PyMOL CGO cylinders between C-alpha atoms (Angstrom):
from pymol import cmd
from pymol.cgo import CYLINDER

trace = [
    CYLINDER, 0.00, 0.00, 0.00, 1.57, 3.29, -1.07, 0.3, 1, 1, 1, 1, 1, 1,
    CYLINDER, 1.57, 3.29, -1.07, 1.79, 6.38, 1.08, 0.3, 1, 1, 1, 1, 1, 1,
    CYLINDER, 1.79, 6.38, 1.08, -1.02, 8.05, -0.87, 0.3, 1, 1, 1, 1, 1, 1,
    CYLINDER, -1.02, 8.05, -0.87, -3.24, 4.98, -0.35, 0.3, 1, 1, 1, 1, 1, 1,
    CYLINDER, -3.24, 4.98, -0.35, -2.60, 5.12, 3.38, 0.3, 1, 1, 1, 1, 1, 1,
    CYLINDER, -2.60, 5.12, 3.38, -3.27, 8.87, 3.50, 0.3, 1, 1, 1, 1, 1, 1,
    CYLINDER, -3.27, 8.87, 3.50, -6.59, 8.37, 1.72, 0.3, 1, 1, 1, 1, 1, 1,
    CYLINDER, -6.59, 8.37, 1.72, -7.52, 5.52, 4.06, 0.3, 1, 1, 1, 1, 1, 1,
    CYLINDER, -7.52, 5.52, 4.06, -6.71, 7.70, 7.06, 0.3, 1, 1, 1, 1, 1, 1,
    CYLINDER, -6.71, 7.70, 7.06, -8.82, 10.56, 5.66, 0.3, 1, 1, 1, 1, 1, 1,
    CYLINDER, -8.82, 10.56, 5.66, -11.73, 8.20, 5.22, 0.3, 1, 1, 1, 1, 1, 1,
    CYLINDER, -11.73, 8.20, 5.22, -11.36, 7.02, 8.78, 0.3, 1, 1, 1, 1, 1, 1,
    CYLINDER, -11.36, 7.02, 8.78, -11.27, 10.53, 10.16, 0.3, 1, 1, 1, 1, 1, 1,
    CYLINDER, -11.27, 10.53, 10.16, -14.18, 11.69, 7.98, 0.3, 1, 1, 1, 1, 1, 1,
    CYLINDER, -14.18, 11.69, 7.98, -16.34, 8.74, 8.87, 0.3, 1, 1, 1, 1, 1, 1,
    CYLINDER, -16.34, 8.74, 8.87, -15.34, 7.94, 12.42, 0.3, 1, 1, 1, 1, 1, 1,
    CYLINDER, -15.34, 7.94, 12.42, -18.76, 6.86, 13.54, 0.3, 1, 1, 1, 1, 1, 1,
    CYLINDER, -18.76, 6.86, 13.54, -19.73, 4.94, 10.41, 0.3, 1, 1, 1, 1, 1, 1,
    CYLINDER, -19.73, 4.94, 10.41, -18.41, 1.79, 12.04, 0.3, 1, 1, 1, 1, 1, 1,
    CYLINDER, -18.41, 1.79, 12.04, -19.76, -0.91, 9.71, 0.3, 1, 1, 1, 1, 1, 1,
    CYLINDER, -19.76, -0.91, 9.71, -18.23, 0.79, 6.70, 0.3, 1, 1, 1, 1, 1, 1,
    CYLINDER, -18.23, 0.79, 6.70, -14.95, 1.26, 8.52, 0.3, 1, 1, 1, 1, 1, 1,
    CYLINDER, -14.95, 1.26, 8.52, -14.79, -2.35, 9.64, 0.3, 1, 1, 1, 1, 1, 1,
    CYLINDER, -14.79, -2.35, 9.64, -15.13, -3.52, 6.05, 0.3, 1, 1, 1, 1, 1, 1,
    CYLINDER, -15.13, -3.52, 6.05, -12.58, -0.94, 4.88, 0.3, 1, 1, 1, 1, 1, 1,
    CYLINDER, -12.58, -0.94, 4.88, -9.96, -2.01, 7.39, 0.3, 1, 1, 1, 1, 1, 1,
    CYLINDER, -9.96, -2.01, 7.39, -10.26, -5.71, 6.57, 0.3, 1, 1, 1, 1, 1, 1,
    CYLINDER, -10.26, -5.71, 6.57, -10.44, -5.39, 2.80, 0.3, 1, 1, 1, 1, 1, 1,
    CYLINDER, -10.44, -5.39, 2.80, -7.39, -6.05, 0.64, 0.3, 1, 1, 1, 1, 1, 1,
    CYLINDER, -7.39, -6.05, 0.64, -5.84, -2.91, -0.85, 0.3, 1, 1, 1, 1, 1, 1,
    CYLINDER, -5.84, -2.91, -0.85, -7.68, -1.60, -3.89, 0.3, 1, 1, 1, 1, 1, 1,
    CYLINDER, -7.68, -1.60, -3.89, -9.64, 1.43, -4.94, 0.3, 1, 1, 1, 1, 1, 1,
    CYLINDER, -9.64, 1.43, -4.94, -12.96, -0.34, -5.31, 0.3, 1, 1, 1, 1, 1, 1,
    CYLINDER, -12.96, -0.34, -5.31, -14.68, 1.83, -2.70, 0.3, 1, 1, 1, 1, 1, 1,
    CYLINDER, -14.68, 1.83, -2.70, -18.17, 1.03, -4.03, 0.3, 1, 1, 1, 1, 1, 1,
    CYLINDER, -18.17, 1.03, -4.03, -18.10, -2.29, -2.17, 0.3, 1, 1, 1, 1, 1, 1,
    CYLINDER, -18.10, -2.29, -2.17, -18.26, -0.37, 1.13, 0.3, 1, 1, 1, 1, 1, 1,
    CYLINDER, -18.26, -0.37, 1.13, -21.65, 1.19, 0.47, 0.3, 1, 1, 1, 1, 1, 1,
    CYLINDER, -21.65, 1.19, 0.47, -24.46, 0.58, 2.93, 0.3, 1, 1, 1, 1, 1, 1,
    CYLINDER, -24.46, 0.58, 2.93, -26.97, 2.67, 1.00, 0.3, 1, 1, 1, 1, 1, 1,
    CYLINDER, -26.97, 2.67, 1.00, -27.51, 3.62, -2.66, 0.3, 1, 1, 1, 1, 1, 1,
    CYLINDER, -27.51, 3.62, -2.66, -26.37, 7.14, -1.75, 0.3, 1, 1, 1, 1, 1, 1,
    CYLINDER, -26.37, 7.14, -1.75, -23.13, 5.75, -0.26, 0.3, 1, 1, 1, 1, 1, 1,
    CYLINDER, -23.13, 5.75, -0.26, -22.58, 3.67, -3.39, 0.3, 1, 1, 1, 1, 1, 1,
    CYLINDER, -22.58, 3.67, -3.39, -23.02, 6.70, -5.68, 0.3, 1, 1, 1, 1, 1, 1,
    CYLINDER, -23.02, 6.70, -5.68, -20.59, 8.77, -3.61, 0.3, 1, 1, 1, 1, 1, 1,
    CYLINDER, -20.59, 8.77, -3.61, -18.00, 6.00, -3.42, 0.3, 1, 1, 1, 1, 1, 1,
    CYLINDER, -18.00, 6.00, -3.42, -18.25, 5.29, -7.14, 0.3, 1, 1, 1, 1, 1, 1,
    CYLINDER, -18.25, 5.29, -7.14, -17.68, 9.00, -7.78, 0.3, 1, 1, 1, 1, 1, 1,
    CYLINDER, -17.68, 9.00, -7.78, -14.59, 8.84, -5.53, 0.3, 1, 1, 1, 1, 1, 1,
    CYLINDER, -14.59, 8.84, -5.53, -13.34, 5.83, -7.53, 0.3, 1, 1, 1, 1, 1, 1,
    CYLINDER, -13.34, 5.83, -7.53, -13.72, 7.83, -10.72, 0.3, 1, 1, 1, 1, 1, 1,
    CYLINDER, -13.72, 7.83, -10.72, -12.14, 11.07, -9.42, 0.3, 1, 1, 1, 1, 1, 1,
    CYLINDER, -12.14, 11.07, -9.42, -9.36, 9.69, -7.19, 0.3, 1, 1, 1, 1, 1, 1,
    CYLINDER, -9.36, 9.69, -7.19, -6.70, 8.94, -9.84, 0.3, 1, 1, 1, 1, 1, 1,
    CYLINDER, -6.70, 8.94, -9.84, -6.84, 12.42, -11.38, 0.3, 1, 1, 1, 1, 1, 1,
    CYLINDER, -6.84, 12.42, -11.38, -7.83, 14.61, -8.40, 0.3, 1, 1, 1, 1, 1, 1,
    CYLINDER, -7.83, 14.61, -8.40, -7.22, 13.17, -4.91, 0.3, 1, 1, 1, 1, 1, 1,
    CYLINDER, -7.22, 13.17, -4.91, -8.11, 16.46, -3.21, 0.3, 1, 1, 1, 1, 1, 1,
    CYLINDER, -8.11, 16.46, -3.21, -11.55, 16.49, -4.79, 0.3, 1, 1, 1, 1, 1, 1,
    CYLINDER, -11.55, 16.49, -4.79, -12.03, 12.83, -3.86, 0.3, 1, 1, 1, 1, 1, 1,
    CYLINDER, -12.03, 12.83, -3.86, -11.23, 13.67, -0.23, 0.3, 1, 1, 1, 1, 1, 1,
    CYLINDER, -11.23, 13.67, -0.23, -13.65, 16.62, -0.29, 0.3, 1, 1, 1, 1, 1, 1,
    CYLINDER, -13.65, 16.62, -0.29, -16.42, 14.40, -1.69, 0.3, 1, 1, 1, 1, 1, 1,
    CYLINDER, -16.42, 14.40, -1.69, -15.84, 11.82, 1.04, 0.3, 1, 1, 1, 1, 1, 1,
    CYLINDER, -15.84, 11.82, 1.04, -15.68, 14.45, 3.76, 0.3, 1, 1, 1, 1, 1, 1,
    CYLINDER, -15.68, 14.45, 3.76, -18.86, 16.16, 2.59, 0.3, 1, 1, 1, 1, 1, 1,
    CYLINDER, -18.86, 16.16, 2.59, -20.85, 12.93, 2.34, 0.3, 1, 1, 1, 1, 1, 1,
    CYLINDER, -20.85, 12.93, 2.34, -19.62, 11.16, 5.45, 0.3, 1, 1, 1, 1, 1, 1,
    CYLINDER, -19.62, 11.16, 5.45, -19.81, 14.37, 7.46, 0.3, 1, 1, 1, 1, 1, 1,
    CYLINDER, -19.81, 14.37, 7.46, -23.56, 14.25, 6.88, 0.3, 1, 1, 1, 1, 1, 1,
    CYLINDER, -23.56, 14.25, 6.88, -23.64, 10.54, 7.75, 0.3, 1, 1, 1, 1, 1, 1,
    CYLINDER, -23.64, 10.54, 7.75, -21.66, 11.35, 10.90, 0.3, 1, 1, 1, 1, 1, 1,
    CYLINDER, -21.66, 11.35, 10.90, -24.23, 13.97, 11.90, 0.3, 1, 1, 1, 1, 1, 1,
    CYLINDER, -24.23, 13.97, 11.90, -27.07, 11.45, 11.48, 0.3, 1, 1, 1, 1, 1, 1,
    CYLINDER, -27.07, 11.45, 11.48, -25.16, 8.79, 13.41, 0.3, 1, 1, 1, 1, 1, 1,
    CYLINDER, -25.16, 8.79, 13.41, -24.42, 11.23, 16.23, 0.3, 1, 1, 1, 1, 1, 1,
    CYLINDER, -24.42, 11.23, 16.23, -28.10, 12.18, 16.40, 0.3, 1, 1, 1, 1, 1, 1,
    CYLINDER, -28.10, 12.18, 16.40, -29.05, 8.49, 16.62, 0.3, 1, 1, 1, 1, 1, 1,
    CYLINDER, -29.05, 8.49, 16.62, -26.48, 7.91, 19.35, 0.3, 1, 1, 1, 1, 1, 1,
    CYLINDER, -26.48, 7.91, 19.35, -27.69, 10.95, 21.29, 0.3, 1, 1, 1, 1, 1, 1,
    CYLINDER, -27.69, 10.95, 21.29, -31.22, 9.53, 21.18, 0.3, 1, 1, 1, 1, 1, 1,
    CYLINDER, -31.22, 9.53, 21.18, -29.91, 6.11, 22.26, 0.3, 1, 1, 1, 1, 1, 1,
    CYLINDER, -29.91, 6.11, 22.26, -28.00, 7.72, 25.14, 0.3, 1, 1, 1, 1, 1, 1,
    CYLINDER, -28.00, 7.72, 25.14, -31.19, 9.41, 26.34, 0.3, 1, 1, 1, 1, 1, 1,
    CYLINDER, -31.19, 9.41, 26.34, -33.31, 6.27, 25.93, 0.3, 1, 1, 1, 1, 1, 1,
    CYLINDER, -33.31, 6.27, 25.93, -30.64, 4.06, 27.52, 0.3, 1, 1, 1, 1, 1, 1,
    CYLINDER, -30.64, 4.06, 27.52, -31.33, 5.66, 30.89, 0.3, 1, 1, 1, 1, 1, 1,
    CYLINDER, -31.33, 5.66, 30.89, -34.66, 3.81, 31.09, 0.3, 1, 1, 1, 1, 1, 1,
    CYLINDER, -34.66, 3.81, 31.09, -34.73, 1.38, 28.15, 0.3, 1, 1, 1, 1, 1, 1,
    CYLINDER, -34.73, 1.38, 28.15, -32.57, -1.74, 28.30, 0.3, 1, 1, 1, 1, 1, 1,
    CYLINDER, -32.57, -1.74, 28.30, -32.78, -2.46, 24.55, 0.3, 1, 1, 1, 1, 1, 1,
    CYLINDER, -32.78, -2.46, 24.55, -31.56, 1.08, 23.77, 0.3, 1, 1, 1, 1, 1, 1,
    CYLINDER, -31.56, 1.08, 23.77, -28.70, 0.62, 26.25, 0.3, 1, 1, 1, 1, 1, 1,
    CYLINDER, -28.70, 0.62, 26.25, -27.81, -2.73, 24.66, 0.3, 1, 1, 1, 1, 1, 1,
    CYLINDER, -27.81, -2.73, 24.66, -27.83, -1.20, 21.15, 0.3, 1, 1, 1, 1, 1, 1,
    CYLINDER, -27.83, -1.20, 21.15, -25.61, 1.65, 22.33, 0.3, 1, 1, 1, 1, 1, 1,
    CYLINDER, -25.61, 1.65, 22.33, -23.28, -0.89, 23.96, 0.3, 1, 1, 1, 1, 1, 1,
    CYLINDER, -23.28, -0.89, 23.96, -23.15, -2.86, 20.70, 0.3, 1, 1, 1, 1, 1, 1,
    CYLINDER, -23.15, -2.86, 20.70, -22.19, 0.27, 18.74, 0.3, 1, 1, 1, 1, 1, 1,
    CYLINDER, -22.19, 0.27, 18.74, -19.52, 1.19, 21.29, 0.3, 1, 1, 1, 1, 1, 1,
    CYLINDER, -19.52, 1.19, 21.29, -18.00, -2.31, 21.11, 0.3, 1, 1, 1, 1, 1, 1,
    CYLINDER, -18.00, -2.31, 21.11, -17.87, -1.96, 17.31, 0.3, 1, 1, 1, 1, 1, 1,
    CYLINDER, -17.87, -1.96, 17.31, -16.12, 1.38, 17.78, 0.3, 1, 1, 1, 1, 1, 1,
    CYLINDER, -16.12, 1.38, 17.78, -13.50, -0.28, 20.00, 0.3, 1, 1, 1, 1, 1, 1,
    CYLINDER, -13.50, -0.28, 20.00, -12.85, -2.91, 17.34, 0.3, 1, 1, 1, 1, 1, 1,
    CYLINDER, -12.85, -2.91, 17.34, -12.31, -0.16, 14.79, 0.3, 1, 1, 1, 1, 1, 1,
    CYLINDER, -12.31, -0.16, 14.79, -9.96, 1.85, 17.03, 0.3, 1, 1, 1, 1, 1, 1,
    CYLINDER, -9.96, 1.85, 17.03, -7.91, -1.27, 17.74, 0.3, 1, 1, 1, 1, 1, 1,
    CYLINDER, -7.91, -1.27, 17.74, -7.67, -2.22, 14.06, 0.3, 1, 1, 1, 1, 1, 1,
    CYLINDER, -7.67, -2.22, 14.06, -6.70, 1.32, 13.07, 0.3, 1, 1, 1, 1, 1, 1,
    CYLINDER, -6.70, 1.32, 13.07, -4.07, 1.46, 15.83, 0.3, 1, 1, 1, 1, 1, 1,
    CYLINDER, -4.07, 1.46, 15.83, -2.60, -1.84, 14.68, 0.3, 1, 1, 1, 1, 1, 1,
    CYLINDER, -2.60, -1.84, 14.68, -2.46, -0.57, 11.11, 0.3, 1, 1, 1, 1, 1, 1,
    CYLINDER, -2.46, -0.57, 11.11, -0.94, 2.76, 12.21, 0.3, 1, 1, 1, 1, 1, 1,
    CYLINDER, -0.94, 2.76, 12.21, 1.77, 1.01, 14.22, 0.3, 1, 1, 1, 1, 1, 1,
    CYLINDER, 1.77, 1.01, 14.22, 2.66, -1.17, 11.23, 0.3, 1, 1, 1, 1, 1, 1,
    CYLINDER, 2.66, -1.17, 11.23, 3.11, 2.04, 9.22, 0.3, 1, 1, 1, 1, 1, 1,
    CYLINDER, 3.11, 2.04, 9.22, 4.93, 3.97, 11.94, 0.3, 1, 1, 1, 1, 1, 1,
    CYLINDER, 4.93, 3.97, 11.94, 7.36, 5.45, 9.40, 0.3, 1, 1, 1, 1, 1, 1,
    CYLINDER, 7.36, 5.45, 9.40, 4.44, 7.38, 7.92, 0.3, 1, 1, 1, 1, 1, 1,
    CYLINDER, 4.44, 7.38, 7.92, 4.02, 10.72, 9.77, 0.3, 1, 1, 1, 1, 1, 1,
    CYLINDER, 4.02, 10.72, 9.77, 0.23, 10.58, 9.32, 0.3, 1, 1, 1, 1, 1, 1,
    CYLINDER, 0.23, 10.58, 9.32, 0.12, 7.21, 11.06, 0.3, 1, 1, 1, 1, 1, 1,
    CYLINDER, 0.12, 7.21, 11.06, 2.29, 8.48, 13.94, 0.3, 1, 1, 1, 1, 1, 1,
    CYLINDER, 2.29, 8.48, 13.94, 0.08, 11.52, 14.35, 0.3, 1, 1, 1, 1, 1, 1,
    CYLINDER, 0.08, 11.52, 14.35, -3.04, 9.34, 14.48, 0.3, 1, 1, 1, 1, 1, 1,
    CYLINDER, -3.04, 9.34, 14.48, -1.94, 7.30, 17.50, 0.3, 1, 1, 1, 1, 1, 1,
    CYLINDER, -1.94, 7.30, 17.50, -2.62, 9.92, 20.24, 0.3, 1, 1, 1, 1, 1, 1,
    CYLINDER, -2.62, 9.92, 20.24, -6.10, 10.54, 18.83, 0.3, 1, 1, 1, 1, 1, 1,
    CYLINDER, -6.10, 10.54, 18.83, -6.78, 6.83, 18.64, 0.3, 1, 1, 1, 1, 1, 1,
    CYLINDER, -6.78, 6.83, 18.64, -5.73, 6.40, 22.27, 0.3, 1, 1, 1, 1, 1, 1,
    CYLINDER, -5.73, 6.40, 22.27, -8.00, 9.28, 23.31, 0.3, 1, 1, 1, 1, 1, 1,
    CYLINDER, -8.00, 9.28, 23.31, -10.98, 7.96, 21.33, 0.3, 1, 1, 1, 1, 1, 1,
    CYLINDER, -10.98, 7.96, 21.33, -10.50, 4.44, 22.62, 0.3, 1, 1, 1, 1, 1, 1,
    CYLINDER, -10.50, 4.44, 22.62, -10.32, 5.64, 26.24, 0.3, 1, 1, 1, 1, 1, 1,
    CYLINDER, -10.32, 5.64, 26.24, -13.46, 7.76, 25.79, 0.3, 1, 1, 1, 1, 1, 1,
    CYLINDER, -13.46, 7.76, 25.79, -15.26, 4.81, 24.20, 0.3, 1, 1, 1, 1, 1, 1,
    CYLINDER, -15.26, 4.81, 24.20, -14.19, 2.42, 26.99, 0.3, 1, 1, 1, 1, 1, 1,
    CYLINDER, -14.19, 2.42, 26.99, -15.41, 4.90, 29.62, 0.3, 1, 1, 1, 1, 1, 1,
    CYLINDER, -15.41, 4.90, 29.62, -18.79, 5.30, 27.93, 0.3, 1, 1, 1, 1, 1, 1,
    CYLINDER, -18.79, 5.30, 27.93, -19.10, 1.53, 27.41, 0.3, 1, 1, 1, 1, 1, 1,
    CYLINDER, -19.10, 1.53, 27.41, -18.47, 0.92, 31.11, 0.3, 1, 1, 1, 1, 1, 1,
    CYLINDER, -18.47, 0.92, 31.11, -21.22, 3.42, 31.95, 0.3, 1, 1, 1, 1, 1, 1,
    CYLINDER, -21.22, 3.42, 31.95, -23.61, 1.78, 29.50, 0.3, 1, 1, 1, 1, 1, 1,
    CYLINDER, -23.61, 1.78, 29.50, -22.84, -1.70, 30.86, 0.3, 1, 1, 1, 1, 1, 1,
    CYLINDER, -22.84, -1.70, 30.86, -23.62, -0.35, 34.33, 0.3, 1, 1, 1, 1, 1, 1,
    CYLINDER, -23.62, -0.35, 34.33, -26.96, 0.94, 33.05, 0.3, 1, 1, 1, 1, 1, 1,
    CYLINDER, -26.96, 0.94, 33.05, -27.74, -2.44, 31.48, 0.3, 1, 1, 1, 1, 1, 1,
    CYLINDER, -27.74, -2.44, 31.48, -27.04, -4.20, 34.80, 0.3, 1, 1, 1, 1, 1, 1,
    CYLINDER, -27.04, -4.20, 34.80, -29.21, -1.67, 36.62, 0.3, 1, 1, 1, 1, 1, 1,
    CYLINDER, -29.21, -1.67, 36.62, -32.06, -2.06, 34.14, 0.3, 1, 1, 1, 1, 1, 1,
    CYLINDER, -32.06, -2.06, 34.14, -31.93, -5.87, 34.36, 0.3, 1, 1, 1, 1, 1, 1,
    CYLINDER, -31.93, -5.87, 34.36, -32.40, -5.73, 38.14, 0.3, 1, 1, 1, 1, 1, 1,
]
cmd.load_cgo(trace, "trace")
């Protein structure tokens, strides 16, 4: 994987931090530029196909397209999580769903960290590690709180 491939992968990760299912597939896929396989929705597929088309000739535009699209997805995901956080106070199934999403987040942070350490010579990868540590710690803290809520709601 070339340096530009890694930089693009990192940009995708940063732009779509909360789009965990897409990220999980991205991290485990073999290197290629067939981004369309990551789509969860027809809108995702159209955006990712556009990125495939634009990437070779204009990487900056490809990054902007990804950032614009997944920024909107991130906003929707954050709104869903905020609602789950509120509902989790009194609803065990909401707390369990939030816990599931947080565990997926931890898997992503761990996979990204592993990949970043393998590419430690890349400055972008080195710069990512402190953020990954912070995000993983925040996620672990929230997961512990949610697991406490689940235990309380089961009682």
